[in-house]
N, C-alpha and C positions, 0 to 999 in steps of 0.2 A: 503494499500499499504505499502510496505517496500522498502526502498531505501537509496541512499547515496546524502549527500548535495555536489552539485556540484558548487554553487555559492551564496555568502552571500553579500549583499549589505545593508548598513545602510540607513534608510529612513530619510527625513527632520523631521519627528515627534520623532526621537529617537528610533524606533522600526527597525525591520530588515525583509528584504524580502530575501526569500531563494528560490533557484530552487533545486528540488529534482528529481533525475532520478531513477526511478522504476527498481528494480534489475530484474525483469521477462521481462518486455515489453520494457525496455529502453526508455520509454516514461518520458520527461521531463515536470514537472509541476512547477508553479510559485505560491508560497505561500507568501502573503503578511502580514505584521503587526505581525511578530512573536515576542513575548515578551521574548524570551530567546535567549542567545547567542549561535549561532550554529557555528561549525567548518566544513570548506570544508573537505570533505572524511568521516564525521561522519556519520554512520548508524543509520537511525531514522524510526519510523515507524508512519504514518499520517493517519487521515482520510481526504478525498478530495472528494468535491462534484462538479463534473466536469460541471453540468448544471449552478452552480452558479460561478465557477471558484475560489473557496474558499476552503481552507484546513486548518486543525490545526494539529500541531505536539502534539501526545498524549503519546508517549513512545519513549524514547531514549534507544536504546541498545548499549551495550559495547561490 
């Protein structure tokens, strides 16, 4: 999935939870425990496993 970061929240564990909106389907997915600081509006590419509700940012695009 390729999309844009629409929300970033810092968790109590010091990690980040982000919501990313898919640029094609406009579906929003919540990816928790991100160890990178992402900025709202930033374009990212992620792996997302909907059956586990888990995803990982693996490439940031500029």
